[in-house]
C-alpha positions as CSV (number, residue, x, y, z in Angstrom):
1,M,7.5,12.5,-11.3
2,I,5.8,10.3,-13.9
3,Q,2.8,11.9,-15.5
4,S,0.0,9.7,-16.7
5,K,-0.5,11.8,-19.9
6,Y,2.8,10.5,-21.1
7,L,1.9,6.8,-20.7
8,P,0.5,4.5,-23.3
9,T,-3.2,4.0,-23.2
10,A,-3.1,0.2,-22.7
11,G,-1.1,-1.9,-20.2
12,S,-0.6,-5.6,-19.7
13,K,-3.7,-7.7,-19.5
14,A,-3.3,-8.0,-15.7
15,W,-2.9,-4.2,-15.3
16,L,-6.1,-3.7,-17.2
17,V,-8.0,-6.2,-15.1
18,V,-6.9,-4.7,-11.8
19,H,-7.5,-1.2,-13.3
20,A,-11.1,-2.2,-14.2
21,Q,-11.7,-3.8,-10.7
22,N,-10.6,-0.7,-8.9
23,R,-12.7,1.6,-11.0
24,R,-15.7,-0.3,-9.6
25,R,-14.5,0.1,-6.0
26,L,-16.0,3.1,-4.4
27,H,-13.2,3.3,-1.7
28,V,-10.4,3.9,-4.2
29,S,-9.1,7.4,-3.7
30,P,-7.9,9.8,-6.4
31,N,-4.3,9.4,-5.0
32,Q,-4.5,5.6,-5.3
33,H,-5.8,5.9,-8.8
34,Y,-3.0,8.3,-9.8
35,W,-0.2,6.0,-8.4
36,Y,-1.7,3.0,-10.1
37,Q,-2.1,4.8,-13.4
38,T,1.6,5.8,-13.3
39,V,3.8,3.6,-11.2
40,G,1.4,0.7,-11.3
41,Y,1.5,0.8,-15.1
42,V,5.3,0.4,-15.1
43,L,5.1,-2.3,-12.4
44,G,2.6,-4.2,-14.7
45,A,5.0,-3.9,-17.6
46,L,7.8,-5.3,-15.4
47,V,6.0,-8.4,-14.0
48,N,4.7,-9.1,-17.5
49,G,8.1,-8.6,-19.2
50,A,9.8,-10.8,-16.5
51,G,7.6,-13.8,-17.4
52,Y,5.3,-13.8,-14.3
53,D,2.2,-15.9,-14.9
54,Q,-1.2,-14.2,-15.0
55,H,-2.1,-15.1,-11.5
56,A,1.2,-13.7,-10.1
57,Q,0.8,-10.5,-12.1
58,L,-2.7,-10.0,-10.8
59,R,-1.5,-10.6,-7.2
60,A,1.4,-8.2,-7.5
61,L,-0.7,-5.4,-9.0
62,D,-3.6,-5.9,-6.6
63,G,-1.2,-5.7,-3.7
64,F,0.3,-2.5,-5.1
65,V,-3.0,-0.7,-5.6
66,N,-4.7,-1.9,-2.4
67,L,-1.8,-2.0,0.1
68,V,0.8,0.5,-1.2
69,A,-0.8,3.1,-3.5
70,E,-2.8,4.8,-0.7
71,H,0.3,5.3,1.3
72,L,2.3,7.1,-1.4
73,G,1.1,10.6,-0.6
74,P,-0.9,13.0,-2.8
75,A,-0.7,13.0,-6.5
76,P,1.5,15.8,-7.8
77,S,-0.7,18.8,-8.5
78,L,-0.6,21.5,-11.2
79,A,-0.7,24.1,-8.5
80,L,2.7,22.9,-7.3
81,G,4.0,22.6,-10.8
82,F,3.9,18.8,-10.4
83,H,6.6,19.1,-7.8
84,P,5.9,17.0,-4.7
85,R,5.4,18.7,-1.4
86,W,7.2,15.9,0.3
87,E,10.6,15.4,-1.3
88,S,11.2,11.7,-0.8
89,F,14.8,10.5,-0.8
90,M,13.7,7.3,-2.6
91,T,14.6,8.7,-6.0
92,D,16.5,11.8,-7.3
93,D,13.3,13.3,-8.7
94,H,11.5,12.6,-5.3
95,N,9.2,9.9,-6.7
96,P,8.4,7.7,-3.6
97,V,8.7,4.4,-5.5
98,E,11.8,2.7,-7.0
99,L,11.2,-0.4,-9.2
100,S,14.0,-2.9,-9.9
101,W,14.6,-6.1,-11.8
102,D,16.7,-8.8,-10.1
103,F,18.6,-11.1,-12.6
104,H,19.9,-13.3,-9.8
105,T,22.7,-15.4,-11.5
106,G,21.3,-14.6,-14.9
107,A,20.1,-18.1,-15.6
108,D,17.3,-18.0,-13.0
109,K,13.9,-16.5,-13.5
110,P,14.1,-12.8,-12.7
111,T,12.4,-11.3,-9.7
112,I,10.7,-7.9,-9.7
113,R,11.1,-5.7,-6.6
114,Y,10.1,-2.3,-5.5
115,S,10.9,0.1,-2.7
116,I,8.6,2.8,-1.3
117,E,8.5,5.6,1.2
118,P,5.1,5.7,3.1
119,I,3.8,9.3,2.9
120,S,0.8,10.8,4.5
121,P,-1.5,13.0,2.4
122,D,-0.6,16.0,4.6
123,A,3.1,15.3,4.9
124,G,5.1,18.5,4.7
125,T,2.3,20.7,5.8
126,P,2.2,22.6,9.1
127,S,-0.1,19.9,10.6
128,N,2.4,17.1,9.8
129,P,5.8,18.7,8.9
130,H,7.8,15.5,9.5
131,N,5.5,12.8,8.0
132,D,5.3,11.3,11.5
133,R,2.2,9.1,11.1
134,A,2.9,7.4,7.8
135,P,5.5,4.8,8.9
136,A,3.3,3.4,11.7
137,N,0.1,3.5,9.5
138,F,1.9,1.6,6.8
139,K,3.3,-1.0,9.2
140,R,-0.2,-1.7,10.4
141,A,-1.4,-2.1,6.8
142,V,1.5,-4.5,6.0
143,V,0.7,-6.7,9.1
144,R,-2.9,-6.9,8.1
145,A,-2.0,-7.9,4.6
146,F,0.7,-10.3,5.7
147,P,-0.3,-11.7,9.1
148,D,2.9,-13.8,9.3
149,T,5.2,-10.8,9.1
150,E,7.7,-10.8,11.9
151,T,8.0,-7.4,13.5
152,A,10.4,-7.9,16.4
153,W,13.4,-6.3,14.7
154,Y,11.2,-3.7,13.0
155,D,9.8,-2.5,16.4
156,H,13.3,-2.5,17.9
157,F,15.0,-0.5,15.2
158,D,12.1,1.8,14.7
159,A,12.3,2.7,18.4
160,C,16.1,3.3,18.0
161,F,15.9,5.6,15.0
162,S,12.5,7.3,14.8
163,H,13.2,10.3,17.0
164,G,15.3,13.4,16.9
165,W,14.0,14.6,13.6
166,T,14.0,18.4,13.2
167,D,13.8,20.9,10.3
168,E,17.6,20.8,10.1
169,L,17.5,17.6,7.9
170,P,20.8,16.1,9.1
171,E,20.6,13.4,6.4
172,G,20.1,16.1,3.7
173,H,16.6,14.9,3.2
174,P,13.4,14.4,5.2
175,S,12.8,10.6,4.7
176,T,12.9,8.4,7.8
177,V,11.7,4.9,6.8
178,F,11.6,3.0,3.6
179,W,9.9,-0.3,2.8
180,A,10.6,-2.8,0.0
181,F,8.9,-5.9,-1.4
182,D,10.4,-8.8,-3.4
183,L,7.6,-10.2,-5.6
184,A,8.6,-13.8,-5.4
185,G,5.7,-15.9,-6.6
186,K,3.5,-17.1,-3.7
187,A,4.7,-14.6,-1.0
188,D,6.0,-11.1,-1.1
189,T,9.0,-10.6,1.3
190,P,8.8,-7.2,3.2
191,K,11.9,-5.3,4.1
192,A,12.4,-2.1,6.0
193,Y,15.1,0.6,5.9
194,F,16.0,3.0,8.7
195,F,18.0,6.2,8.7
196,P,20.3,6.9,11.7
197,G,21.3,10.5,10.9
198,A,18.7,12.3,13.1
199,V,19.7,10.4,16.3
200,A,23.4,10.8,15.4
201,C,23.0,14.5,15.0
202,A,21.0,14.9,18.2
203,T,23.5,13.0,20.2
204,G,26.7,14.2,18.6
205,R,27.7,10.7,17.5
206,T,28.4,9.1,14.2
207,N,25.8,7.2,12.1
208,L,27.8,4.0,12.5
209,E,27.9,4.4,16.3
210,I,24.1,4.7,16.4
211,I,23.7,1.7,14.1
212,S,26.1,-0.3,16.2
213,D,24.3,0.5,19.4
214,A,21.0,-0.5,17.8
215,I,22.4,-3.8,16.6
216,R,24.0,-4.6,19.9
217,S,20.7,-4.1,21.7
218,A,18.6,-6.0,19.1
219,P,16.6,-9.2,20.0
220,G,18.7,-12.3,19.4
221,Y,22.1,-10.4,19.3
222,S,25.3,-11.8,20.6
223,P,28.9,-11.0,19.7
224,E,29.4,-14.5,18.4
225,K,26.4,-14.4,16.1
226,L,27.5,-11.1,14.4
227,A,31.3,-11.4,14.5
228,A,31.4,-10.3,10.8
229,F,29.7,-7.0,11.7
230,H,32.4,-6.2,14.3
231,D,35.1,-6.9,11.7
232,F,33.4,-4.3,9.5
233,E,33.4,-1.8,12.4
234,E,37.1,-2.4,12.8
235,Y,37.7,-1.9,9.0
236,V,35.8,1.4,9.0
237,G,37.7,2.6,12.0
238,A,41.0,1.7,10.5
239,R,40.2,3.4,7.2
240,S,38.7,6.6,8.5
241,N,40.5,8.4,5.6
242,L,37.8,7.0,3.3
243,S,35.1,9.1,5.1
244,L,32.4,6.5,4.4
245,E,28.9,7.8,4.8
246,M,26.6,5.3,6.5
247,D,23.2,6.0,5.0
248,M,20.8,3.2,6.1
249,L,20.2,0.0,8.0
250,A,17.9,-2.6,6.4
251,I,16.3,-5.7,7.8
252,D,14.0,-8.5,6.5
253,L,10.7,-8.8,8.3
254,V,11.1,-12.5,8.9
255,P,12.0,-14.5,12.0
256,V,15.2,-13.0,13.6
257,A,17.2,-16.2,13.0
258,K,16.6,-15.9,9.2
259,S,16.8,-12.1,8.8
260,R,19.7,-10.2,7.3
261,L,21.2,-6.9,8.5
262,K,22.3,-4.7,5.6
263,I,24.2,-1.4,6.0
264,Y,24.1,0.9,3.0
265,F,27.1,3.3,2.8
266,R,28.4,5.8,0.3
267,N,31.9,6.6,-0.8
268,R,32.5,9.8,-2.7
269,A,35.5,8.3,-4.4
270,T,34.5,7.0,-7.9
271,D,37.7,5.4,-9.2
272,F,37.6,1.6,-9.7
273,A,40.5,1.1,-7.3
274,S,38.3,2.3,-4.5
275,V,35.7,-0.2,-5.7
276,R,38.2,-3.0,-5.4
277,E,39.2,-1.7,-1.9
278,L,35.6,-1.7,-0.6
279,M,34.4,-4.9,-2.3
280,S,37.3,-6.7,-0.6
281,L,37.2,-4.7,2.7
282,G,40.8,-3.8,2.2
283,G,41.8,-7.5,1.6
284,R,39.8,-8.9,4.4
285,L,37.7,-10.7,1.9
286,A,39.7,-12.6,-0.7
287,G,39.7,-15.7,-2.9
288,P,39.3,-16.8,-6.5
289,D,35.6,-16.1,-6.6
290,L,36.1,-12.5,-5.5
291,D,38.9,-12.1,-8.1
292,E,36.7,-13.4,-10.9
293,G,33.8,-11.3,-9.7
294,L,35.8,-8.1,-9.7
295,Q,37.1,-8.9,-13.2
296,R,33.6,-9.3,-14.5
297,L,32.4,-6.2,-12.6
298,R,35.1,-4.2,-14.3
299,I,33.8,-5.4,-17.7
300,L,30.2,-4.3,-16.8
301,W,31.5,-1.0,-15.2
302,D,33.4,-0.1,-18.4
303,S,30.4,-0.9,-20.6
304,L,28.0,1.1,-18.5
305,L,30.2,4.1,-17.9
306,G,32.4,4.2,-21.0
307,T,35.6,3.7,-19.1
308,E,37.3,0.9,-21.1
309,G,41.1,1.4,-21.0
310,V,40.9,4.0,-18.2
311,P,43.3,3.2,-15.3
312,D,41.8,2.0,-12.0
313,D,42.9,5.1,-10.2
314,V,41.1,7.6,-12.5
315,S,37.9,9.0,-11.1
316,L,34.6,9.4,-12.9
317,P,33.6,13.0,-13.7
318,H,32.8,15.0,-10.6
319,R,29.1,15.3,-9.8
320,D,27.9,17.6,-7.0
321,H,24.8,15.8,-5.8
322,R,23.6,14.2,-2.6
323,T,23.5,10.8,-4.3
324,A,26.7,11.2,-6.3
325,G,29.6,8.9,-5.5
326,I,29.1,5.1,-5.2
327,L,26.7,3.4,-3.0
328,Y,27.4,0.0,-1.4
329,N,25.7,-2.4,1.0
330,I,27.2,-5.0,3.2
331,E,25.1,-7.9,4.4
332,F,25.4,-9.8,7.6
333,R,23.6,-12.9,8.7
334,L,23.5,-14.3,12.2
335,D,26.2,-17.0,12.7
336,S,28.0,-16.1,9.4
337,R,31.6,-15.0,9.5
338,T,31.6,-13.8,5.9
339,P,29.7,-10.7,4.9
340,K,28.6,-9.9,1.4
341,V,29.4,-6.6,-0.2
342,K,27.4,-5.3,-3.1
343,V,28.0,-2.2,-5.2
344,Y,25.5,0.0,-7.0
345,I,27.1,1.2,-10.3
346,P,26.2,4.9,-10.4
347,V,24.5,5.0,-13.9
348,R,22.1,7.7,-12.7
349,H,24.9,10.3,-12.6
350,Y,27.6,8.9,-14.9
351,A,26.1,6.8,-17.8
352,E,25.3,8.3,-21.2
353,S,21.6,7.5,-21.4
354,D,18.9,5.0,-20.4
355,R,19.2,3.3,-23.7
356,Q,23.0,2.9,-23.3
357,V,22.4,1.3,-19.9
358,I,19.8,-1.2,-21.3
359,D,22.1,-2.1,-24.2
360,S,25.1,-2.6,-21.9
361,L,23.2,-4.9,-19.6
362,R,21.9,-6.9,-22.5
363,R,25.4,-7.3,-23.9
364,F,26.8,-8.3,-20.6
365,M,24.1,-10.9,-19.9
366,T,24.6,-12.3,-23.4
367,D,28.4,-12.3,-23.6
368,E,29.6,-12.8,-20.1
369,V,26.8,-14.9,-18.6
370,A,25.2,-16.8,-21.5
371,T,28.3,-17.3,-23.7
372,Q,31.2,-17.4,-21.2
373,R,29.3,-19.4,-18.5
374,G,27.1,-21.5,-20.7
375,S,23.8,-20.2,-19.2
376,E,21.6,-20.1,-22.2
377,E,18.6,-18.8,-20.2
378,A,20.6,-15.6,-19.5
379,E,20.4,-14.5,-23.1
380,V,16.6,-15.1,-23.0
381,N,16.3,-13.1,-19.8
382,A,18.5,-10.3,-21.2
383,E,16.2,-10.0,-24.2
384,M,13.1,-10.0,-22.0
385,Y,14.6,-7.2,-19.9
386,S,15.7,-5.2,-23.0
387,Q,12.3,-5.4,-24.6
388,C,10.5,-4.5,-21.4
389,M,12.7,-1.5,-20.6
390,R,12.4,-0.1,-24.1
391,S,8.6,-0.4,-23.9
392,T,8.6,1.9,-20.9
393,L,10.9,4.6,-22.2
């Protein structure tokens, strides 16, 4: 967990403004204060480093402290050795917040995003062993903050997945629901993530079967609208030897016609040949754009993981961890025949250091995006990213 004593004494101007405002508000709890002092500080550095204007920075930080921070659970205590009582699956050190920087194409203005797990102050205690109340409480808070939030799919999938949880932890962790926000200027876009493992375990079925049933019974579903999802089901069934682990189902909280369904799945294989296999769904997705994308992905992969010259069929070093292997997500839109597959390069377990990751990304953005593709803004954005990340190390 991030400890405030290790942080610099001054943040961005917007962070300091919101910090001063909340010190004057009597209703700000010690937990809110802690999360703003720590995670909020880094969020402030990101929105400042990504070039958000002062108004957008203030809006992002005010939203974090007043909507999110009070739902992140208790501040780590010295009595517990700064180890959280509720071990969130959000990050490997159980911090319930994950921050990210979206480059888009590299030439566009970056977007800052963050994901969180709502946690009650008493989560993990005998009075609330499964953190049952936090997801519903946070959903109500989101709807109050964003009255236009569409909850039809949230309510449906929540009903499908939010039961069957026991002390056995079939997912290997206690988390049940995540939320995420894209800080995109005038409006934040909420997203929600659901775990199918508890219901799968309780019913003796696979995670994908539970996800499939939930999708087929969702408002607005028809076989024609989600033909791409059925193609993915067929692929997984045909390649059962891959033993893909279906971790989460994600949705956008927007009108159903505009929402996306995303399935996050993990493959324990870590060779680049397996990446090619899954990014193309075994050849079901093909074309010059995919070929070029895989070539550039290999360049970034080698830079981040130090695998230049290593054959495609050679695995990365073995790591025995719940989040080892490679995580992917596949995105489906209603009425679209072509899904999008994304890969999460596993730097957490396999890269040399944070600094090496920062330097590799900067070089890739400069050499491959700015120089090769003529996107001069990519080099500027890469330098902004590098400076911002180094300031938070």
